[in-house]
VOGU-3710 file (C-alpha; in Angstrom, 3 decimals, decimal comma):
1> miepdddaee> 19,347/63,180/-20,030  19,629/63,092/-16,273  22,880/64,333/-14,879  24,271/62,670/-11,755  24,354/64,713/-8,586  27,766/65,689/-7,422  26,784/64,750/-3,842  25,690/61,161/-4,690  28,269/58,435/-4,334  28,630/55,924/-7,124
11> vtgppehlag> 28,539/52,284/-6,007  30,352/50,126/-8,525  31,166/47,010/-6,531  30,515/45,114/-3,317  30,954/46,730/0,099  34,481/46,861/1,466  34,037/43,929/3,905  32,898/41,706/0,998  35,451/42,945/-1,548  37,673/39,871/-1,166
21> lagmdlvrrt> 34,861/37,438/-2,161  33,900/36,568/-5,711  31,155/34,646/-7,499  28,871/32,387/-5,480  30,696/33,099/-2,233  29,802/36,781/-2,611  26,159/35,901/-3,354  25,865/33,532/-0,373  27,416/36,022/2,040  25,168/38,832/0,791
31> leeargaars> 22,086/36,624/1,178  23,114/35,642/4,721  23,479/39,312/5,658  20,077/40,167/4,149  18,440/37,327/6,085  20,178/38,444/9,291  18,881/41,979/8,790  15,338/40,658/8,213  15,496/38,521/11,374  16,690/41,483/13,424
41> qgkevgrgrr> 13,558/43,346/12,275  11,393/40,453/13,523  10,490/39,111/10,094  10,162/35,415/9,421  12,840/34,321/6,983  12,329/31,303/4,759  13,889/29,911/1,641  11,565/31,309/-0,962  8,158/30,055/-2,073  8,910/26,377/-1,499
51> spgarrnaer> 9,718/26,879/2,149  8,045/24,356/4,486  7,592/27,179/6,984  5,599/29,219/4,482  3,342/26,244/3,799  2,725/25,705/7,508  1,821/29,374/7,998  -0,799/29,215/5,252  -2,363/26,164/6,895  -2,325/27,887/10,282
61> dgrrrwsgpg> -3,982/30,959/8,834  -6,851/28,789/7,606  -6,501/30,059/4,061  -7,337/27,732/1,243  -4,389/26,692/-0,900  -4,759/25,299/-4,415  -2,973/22,114/-5,335  -1,649/23,325/-8,678  -0,854/21,275/-11,757  1,233/18,593/-10,019
71> pdgrdpqafg> 0,000/15,620/-8,003  -1,057/16,433/-4,474  -2,440/14,482/-1,513  -5,663/16,466/-1,788  -6,321/15,340/-5,371  -8,987/12,678/-5,975  -7,507/9,206/-5,501  -8,462/5,844/-6,967  -10,660/3,820/-4,605  -8,297/0,846/-4,647
81> tvanelaksr> -5,354/3,025/-3,612  -7,291/4,577/-0,754  -8,580/1,162/0,385  -5,045/-0,301/0,377  -3,717/2,635/2,411  -6,575/2,237/4,896  -5,909/-1,508/5,229  -2,193/-0,857/5,861  -2,847/1,857/8,431  -5,375/-0,283/10,341
91> gwtpkvaegt> -3,382/-3,547/10,149  -5,975/-5,284/7,997  -3,586/-6,313/5,212  -3,428/-10,030/6,186  -7,231/-10,275/6,376  -7,607/-8,517/3,014  -5,112/-10,955/1,470  -7,043/-13,907/2,913  -10,287/-12,521/1,517  -8,644/-12,120/-1,890
101> vfaqwptvvg> -7,925/-15,857/-2,016  -11,648/-16,634/-1,655  -13,057/-13,746/-3,682  -10,740/-14,141/-6,661  -10,227/-17,905/-6,603  -10,868/-18,385/-10,358  -8,420/-15,607/-11,214  -5,782/-16,854/-8,784  -5,688/-20,552/-9,749  -7,267/-20,499/-13,181
111> eqiaehaept> -10,744/-21,227/-14,525  -10,245/-24,967/-15,056  -9,150/-25,681/-11,493  -11,784/-23,320/-10,075  -14,532/-25,290/-11,870  -13,543/-28,493/-10,061  -12,254/-27,279/-6,664  -13,144/-24,546/-4,209  -11,514/-23,190/-1,046  -13,442/-23,726/2,161
121> alrdgvlsvv> -11,289/-22,403/5,013  -8,007/-20,643/5,725  -6,581/-21,117/9,213  -2,996/-20,435/10,312  -1,791/-20,331/6,708  -3,359/-23,691/5,751  -5,924/-23,392/2,955  -8,506/-26,191/2,855  -9,632/-27,023/-0,679  -12,434/-29,444/-1,546
131> aestawatql> -12,294/-31,094/-4,976  -15,389/-32,402/-6,754  -13,936/-35,898/-7,184  -11,109/-38,001/-5,814  -9,416/-37,847/-9,218  -9,348/-34,033/-9,081  -8,107/-34,158/-5,490  -5,227/-36,390/-6,616  -4,396/-34,082/-9,533  -4,402/-31,030/-7,251
141> rmvqaqllak> -2,080/-32,758/-4,799  0,370/-33,383/-7,652  0,404/-29,695/-8,668  0,288/-28,402/-5,098  3,632/-26,545/-5,408  2,441/-24,675/-8,521  -0,835/-23,757/-6,801  1,049/-22,347/-3,807  3,262/-20,307/-6,165  0,195/-18,907/-7,990
151> iaaavgdgvv> -1,489/-17,985/-4,702  1,691/-16,342/-3,386  2,019/-14,315/-6,602  -1,581/-13,105/-6,311  -1,850/-12,276/-2,590  1,717/-12,252/-1,267  4,083/-14,631/0,457  3,154/-16,067/3,820  -0,622/-15,779/3,481  -1,068/-19,407/2,373
161> talkitgpva> 1,764/-21,687/3,464  0,171/-25,100/2,871  -2,802/-26,704/1,138  -5,099/-29,377/2,587  -6,795/-30,941/-0,404  -9,718/-33,300/0,177  -12,105/-35,111/-2,113  -15,870/-35,240/-1,832  -17,458/-36,537/1,347  -18,621/-40,176/1,058
171> pswrkgklhi> -22,303/-40,832/1,655  -23,366/-41,947/5,104  -25,142/-45,253/5,462  -26,895/-44,025/8,560  -30,495/-43,306/7,697  -32,925/-41,525/9,974  -32,495/-40,219/13,478  -33,249/-43,574/15,131  -30,179/-45,636/14,353  -29,053/-48,777/16,131
181> sgrgprdtyg> -25,309/-49,274/16,210  -24,029/-52,588/14,932  -22,783/-54,172/11,783  -25,373/-52,443/9,682  -26,970/-54,082/6,621  -24,853/-57,220/7,022  -26,537/-57,993/10,361  -29,564/-59,830/8,908  -28,216/-63,404/8,998  -27,764/-63,644/12,595
//
């Protein structure tokens, strides 16, 4: 058994200037004094391992830091996530949304409508759609509000604000490059 020296003082409580504090107040005050002493010695004082200052120092030192078990910005990311972030940062989001309307037309409006109509142009929020027959063009005009809702759900509001639905182009009676203007085929009885 080790016997205590008679010269050594026994410390059984906090220092005299902290004697009036108890609990967490005592702990906080002691920690503040320890940090103050470290600063006076020229040491950098942080808030433990999770200190932003400590993280910045490691990056400045050029040392490699491991990401650990949690998610981190340096972990591999899904291509779609990275592409969306790139589009947002470059201001390409409206163009990507417009391209989605054309690229995923069958998914956006449904297979049945996509078989009989296709988008041709998107200018200033107006999507031009050409139907394979006048009957399909009429049907699409009747469900125009539902089509706009489906498109808005797929690519976002404001990308397509209106639809311009047309039927097939009628055949031209003009034949050949040498055409004489006039009444056409009815002009034979003079």
